[in-house]
Short mmCIF file of the C-alpha atoms (twelve columns), coordinates in Angstrom:
data_MODEL
# 
_entry.id   MODEL 
# 
loop_
_atom_site.group_PDB 
_atom_site.id 
_atom_site.type_symbol 
_atom_site.label_atom_id 
_atom_site.label_alt_id 
_atom_site.label_comp_id 
_atom_site.label_asym_id 
_atom_site.label_seq_id 
_atom_site.Cartn_x 
_atom_site.Cartn_y 
_atom_site.Cartn_z 
_atom_site.pdbx_PDB_model_num 
ATOM 1   C CA . MET A 1   71.193 -14.170 -41.211 1 
ATOM 2   C CA . TYR A 2   68.935 -11.569 -40.906 1 
ATOM 3   C CA . ASP A 3   68.863 -8.388  -43.185 1 
ATOM 4   C CA . PHE A 4   68.740 -5.384  -40.560 1 
ATOM 5   C CA . ARG A 5   67.960 -3.137  -43.064 1 
ATOM 6   C CA . MET A 6   64.794 -1.033  -43.615 1 
ATOM 7   C CA . PRO A 7   62.851 -2.147  -47.024 1 
ATOM 8   C CA . LYS A 8   62.476 0.828   -48.995 1 
ATOM 9   C CA . ILE A 9   58.869 2.350   -48.698 1 
ATOM 10  C CA . GLU A 10  57.559 4.447   -51.344 1 
ATOM 11  C CA . ILE A 11  55.486 7.141   -49.741 1 
ATOM 12  C CA . ALA A 12  54.474 8.954   -52.340 1 
ATOM 13  C CA . GLY A 13  52.518 7.164   -54.876 1 
ATOM 14  C CA . LYS A 14  50.836 8.192   -58.210 1 
ATOM 15  C CA . THR A 15  48.732 11.132  -57.956 1 
ATOM 16  C CA . PRO A 16  44.811 9.568   -58.290 1 
ATOM 17  C CA . ILE A 17  43.316 12.771  -59.834 1 
ATOM 18  C CA . ASN A 18  44.599 15.409  -61.773 1 
ATOM 19  C CA . LYS A 19  47.940 16.316  -60.393 1 
ATOM 20  C CA . TYR A 20  47.477 20.139  -60.947 1 
ATOM 21  C CA . ILE A 21  44.390 19.686  -58.663 1 
ATOM 22  C CA . TYR A 22  46.077 16.911  -56.375 1 
ATOM 23  C CA . HIS A 23  49.135 19.364  -55.447 1 
ATOM 24  C CA . SER A 24  46.803 22.790  -55.067 1 
ATOM 25  C CA . GLY A 25  44.826 20.693  -53.049 1 
ATOM 26  C CA . LYS A 26  46.712 19.624  -50.736 1 
ATOM 27  C CA . LEU A 27  48.593 23.372  -50.295 1 
ATOM 28  C CA . SER A 28  45.622 24.981  -49.947 1 
ATOM 29  C CA . ALA A 29  44.925 22.538  -47.329 1 
ATOM 30  C CA . TRP A 30  48.363 22.987  -45.456 1 
ATOM 31  C CA . LEU A 31  48.311 27.246  -45.893 1 
ATOM 32  C CA . SER A 32  44.917 26.621  -43.951 1 
ATOM 33  C CA . TRP A 33  46.607 24.560  -41.092 1 
ATOM 34  C CA . LEU A 34  50.351 26.746  -41.339 1 
ATOM 35  C CA . SER A 35  47.592 29.925  -40.330 1 
ATOM 36  C CA . ILE A 36  46.952 28.517  -37.118 1 
ATOM 37  C CA . LEU A 37  50.814 28.643  -36.033 1 
ATOM 38  C CA . VAL A 38  50.838 32.189  -37.883 1 
ATOM 39  C CA . GLN A 39  48.049 33.377  -35.765 1 
ATOM 40  C CA . PHE A 40  48.936 31.719  -32.653 1 
ATOM 41  C CA . SER A 41  52.505 33.460  -33.109 1 
ATOM 42  C CA . GLY A 42  50.763 36.817  -33.128 1 
ATOM 43  C CA . PHE A 43  50.267 37.975  -36.708 1 
ATOM 44  C CA . ASP A 44  46.886 38.844  -36.126 1 
ATOM 45  C CA . LEU A 45  44.939 37.160  -39.367 1 
ATOM 46  C CA . ARG A 46  41.159 37.788  -37.937 1 
ATOM 47  C CA . MET A 47  39.160 39.761  -39.963 1 
ATOM 48  C CA . VAL A 48  36.709 39.298  -37.387 1 
ATOM 49  C CA . ARG A 49  36.501 38.850  -33.728 1 
ATOM 50  C CA . LEU A 50  35.312 35.703  -32.371 1 
ATOM 51  C CA . PRO A 51  34.721 34.724  -28.685 1 
ATOM 52  C CA . ILE A 52  37.113 33.263  -26.603 1 
ATOM 53  C CA . PHE A 53  34.927 30.165  -26.403 1 
ATOM 54  C CA . ILE A 54  35.134 29.341  -30.359 1 
ATOM 55  C CA . THR A 55  38.243 30.230  -30.866 1 
ATOM 56  C CA . ASN A 56  39.433 28.050  -27.921 1 
ATOM 57  C CA . THR A 57  37.151 24.987  -29.308 1 
ATOM 58  C CA . SER A 58  38.946 25.530  -32.608 1 
ATOM 59  C CA . LEU A 59  42.373 24.659  -30.909 1 
ATOM 60  C CA . ALA A 60  41.130 21.700  -29.521 1 
ATOM 61  C CA . LEU A 61  39.964 20.561  -32.925 1 
ATOM 62  C CA . ALA A 62  43.288 21.249  -34.778 1 
ATOM 63  C CA . ILE A 63  45.085 18.595  -32.088 1 
ATOM 64  C CA . ALA A 64  42.142 16.657  -31.886 1 
ATOM 65  C CA . GLY A 65  42.484 16.355  -36.118 1 
ATOM 66  C CA . LEU A 66  46.118 15.917  -35.939 1 
ATOM 67  C CA . ALA A 67  46.237 13.452  -33.711 1 
ATOM 68  C CA . LEU A 68  43.273 11.557  -35.268 1 
ATOM 69  C CA . SER A 69  45.357 12.326  -38.701 1 
ATOM 70  C CA . LEU A 70  48.894 11.011  -37.128 1 
ATOM 71  C CA . ALA A 71  46.656 7.793   -35.254 1 
ATOM 72  C CA . ALA A 72  45.440 6.659   -39.173 1 
ATOM 73  C CA . MET A 73  48.956 7.168   -40.646 1 
ATOM 74  C CA . VAL A 74  50.480 4.594   -37.931 1 
ATOM 75  C CA . ASN A 75  47.244 2.324   -38.523 1 
ATOM 76  C CA . LEU A 76  48.268 2.171   -42.375 1 
ATOM 77  C CA . GLY A 77  51.522 1.329   -41.118 1 
ATOM 78  C CA . ARG A 78  53.975 0.241   -44.271 1 
ATOM 79  C CA . SER A 79  50.828 0.575   -46.153 1 
ATOM 80  C CA . MET A 80  51.074 4.230   -46.251 1 
ATOM 81  C CA . ARG A 81  50.921 6.370   -48.995 1 
ATOM 82  C CA . PHE A 82  50.031 10.041  -50.391 1 
ATOM 83  C CA . GLY A 83  48.501 9.201   -53.768 1 
ATOM 84  C CA . LEU A 84  48.083 5.522   -55.016 1 
ATOM 85  C CA . PRO A 85  50.690 3.086   -54.154 1 
ATOM 86  C CA . THR A 86  52.596 1.334   -57.753 1 
ATOM 87  C CA . GLU A 87  53.895 -1.584  -55.193 1 
ATOM 88  C CA . LYS A 88  51.679 -4.116  -53.523 1 
ATOM 89  C CA . THR A 89  50.586 -3.149  -50.330 1 
ATOM 90  C CA . GLU A 90  48.327 -4.527  -47.210 1 
ATOM 91  C CA . PHE A 91  44.163 -4.206  -47.031 1 
ATOM 92  C CA . LYS A 92  44.234 -2.581  -43.751 1 
ATOM 93  C CA . THR A 93  40.820 -2.443  -41.959 1 
ATOM 94  C CA . GLY A 94  41.834 -2.224  -38.205 1 
ATOM 95  C CA . GLY A 95  42.054 0.170   -35.716 1 
ATOM 96  C CA . LEU A 96  40.708 3.710   -36.782 1 
ATOM 97  C CA . TYR A 97  39.476 1.730   -40.349 1 
ATOM 98  C CA . CYS A 98  37.155 -0.061  -38.811 1 
ATOM 99  C CA . VAL A 99  35.548 2.982   -37.646 1 
ATOM 100 C CA . SER A 100 35.961 5.198   -40.188 1 
ATOM 101 C CA . ARG A 101 37.310 4.482   -44.303 1 
ATOM 102 C CA . ASN A 102 39.115 7.742   -44.068 1 
ATOM 103 C CA . PRO A 103 40.213 8.958   -40.736 1 
ATOM 104 C CA . MET A 104 43.143 10.209  -42.006 1 
ATOM 105 C CA . TYR A 105 41.221 12.659  -44.205 1 
ATOM 106 C CA . VAL A 106 38.741 12.965  -41.480 1 
ATOM 107 C CA . GLY A 107 41.236 14.375  -39.189 1 
ATOM 108 C CA . PHE A 108 42.948 16.835  -42.221 1 
ATOM 109 C CA . ASP A 109 39.193 18.345  -42.648 1 
ATOM 110 C CA . ILE A 110 39.246 18.644  -38.954 1 
ATOM 111 C CA . LEU A 111 42.477 20.707  -38.969 1 
ATOM 112 C CA . SER A 112 41.056 22.773  -41.984 1 
ATOM 113 C CA . LEU A 113 37.926 23.339  -40.502 1 
ATOM 114 C CA . SER A 114 39.945 24.453  -37.313 1 
ATOM 115 C CA . GLY A 115 42.064 27.067  -39.176 1 
ATOM 116 C CA . MET A 116 39.015 28.496  -40.723 1 
ATOM 117 C CA . ILE A 117 37.489 29.483  -37.470 1 
ATOM 118 C CA . PHE A 118 40.456 29.968  -35.442 1 
ATOM 119 C CA . THR A 119 41.438 32.810  -38.052 1 
ATOM 120 C CA . ALA A 120 37.911 33.858  -38.881 1 
ATOM 121 C CA . ASN A 121 39.566 34.858  -42.708 1 
ATOM 122 C CA . ILE A 122 37.730 34.582  -45.663 1 
ATOM 123 C CA . PHE A 123 41.150 33.532  -47.723 1 
ATOM 124 C CA . VAL A 124 41.685 31.132  -44.941 1 
ATOM 125 C CA . ALA A 125 38.760 30.002  -45.677 1 
ATOM 126 C CA . MET A 126 38.684 29.603  -49.159 1 
ATOM 127 C CA . LEU A 127 42.143 27.591  -48.792 1 
ATOM 128 C CA . GLY A 128 40.240 25.273  -46.898 1 
ATOM 129 C CA . LEU A 129 37.098 24.584  -48.512 1 
ATOM 130 C CA . TYR A 130 39.252 23.897  -51.357 1 
ATOM 131 C CA . GLY A 131 41.156 21.503  -49.490 1 
ATOM 132 C CA . MET A 132 38.567 19.632  -48.391 1 
ATOM 133 C CA . TYR A 133 36.844 19.580  -51.883 1 
ATOM 134 C CA . THR A 134 40.047 18.985  -53.047 1 
ATOM 135 C CA . PHE A 135 40.526 15.282  -50.790 1 
ATOM 136 C CA . HIS A 136 36.810 14.156  -50.869 1 
ATOM 137 C CA . ILE A 137 37.248 14.042  -54.896 1 
ATOM 138 C CA . ILE A 138 41.117 12.133  -54.248 1 
ATOM 139 C CA . ILE A 139 38.899 9.846   -51.643 1 
ATOM 140 C CA . LEU A 140 36.695 9.163   -54.455 1 
ATOM 141 C CA . ALA A 141 39.393 8.275   -57.072 1 
ATOM 142 C CA . GLU A 142 40.647 6.061   -53.990 1 
ATOM 143 C CA . GLU A 143 37.586 4.293   -53.464 1 
ATOM 144 C CA . LYS A 144 38.025 2.998   -57.056 1 
ATOM 145 C CA . PHE A 145 41.519 1.819   -56.564 1 
ATOM 146 C CA . LEU A 146 40.873 -0.170  -53.540 1 
ATOM 147 C CA . GLU A 147 38.099 -1.918  -55.639 1 
ATOM 148 C CA . GLY A 148 40.036 -2.715  -58.413 1 
ATOM 149 C CA . ARG A 149 42.977 -4.057  -56.001 1 
ATOM 150 C CA . PHE A 150 40.913 -5.716  -53.444 1 
ATOM 151 C CA . GLY A 151 37.889 -6.655  -55.462 1 
ATOM 152 C CA . GLN A 152 35.325 -7.745  -52.949 1 
ATOM 153 C CA . LYS A 153 37.099 -7.569  -49.899 1 
ATOM 154 C CA . TYR A 154 36.885 -3.879  -50.022 1 
ATOM 155 C CA . ILE A 155 33.267 -4.007  -51.472 1 
ATOM 156 C CA . ASP A 156 32.210 -6.168  -48.562 1 
ATOM 157 C CA . TYR A 157 34.392 -3.266  -46.385 1 
ATOM 158 C CA . ARG A 158 32.999 -0.675  -47.981 1 
ATOM 159 C CA . ARG A 159 29.271 -1.597  -46.985 1 
ATOM 160 C CA . LYS A 160 30.019 -2.480  -43.425 1 
ATOM 161 C CA . VAL A 161 32.313 1.032   -42.582 1 
ATOM 162 C CA . ARG A 162 31.495 4.411   -43.661 1 
ATOM 163 C CA . ARG A 163 32.771 6.966   -46.087 1 
ATOM 164 C CA . TYR A 164 34.006 9.490   -43.014 1 
ATOM 165 C CA . ILE A 165 32.541 8.849   -39.551 1 
# 
């Protein structure tokens, strides 16, 4: 008889870098994304006025970044983790991962960039830049982990596919 219960999947793994930098960097990025909604809802965060073309382009970037991040998460399926997995996961190289080793983080960076542009606010820019920097050092730590876990398979993949785009 088939067991229809969903297996327990651990979404939050072990932090790949210092936990304070990891969490503060992610929070900074999320706040830069949230600034888009705050600005869009009518609370003006702008320090300077930008041409409407630029603000509209930044909104289009936000949608693209969100779509890219979500698609990358779907591509990972059950191997999706925030942090390093503590249990066995599958090495995924298909879908978006055959174009970029980190499409989810590329989407996150695009979201942060769009928040910085849309709000034209120095504080949002600092939050976004710190988040983007944190994502980069997370990626570097994850690459070491992946090489250790998957060995030559990951090294070959790394040679073929760029880190970002």
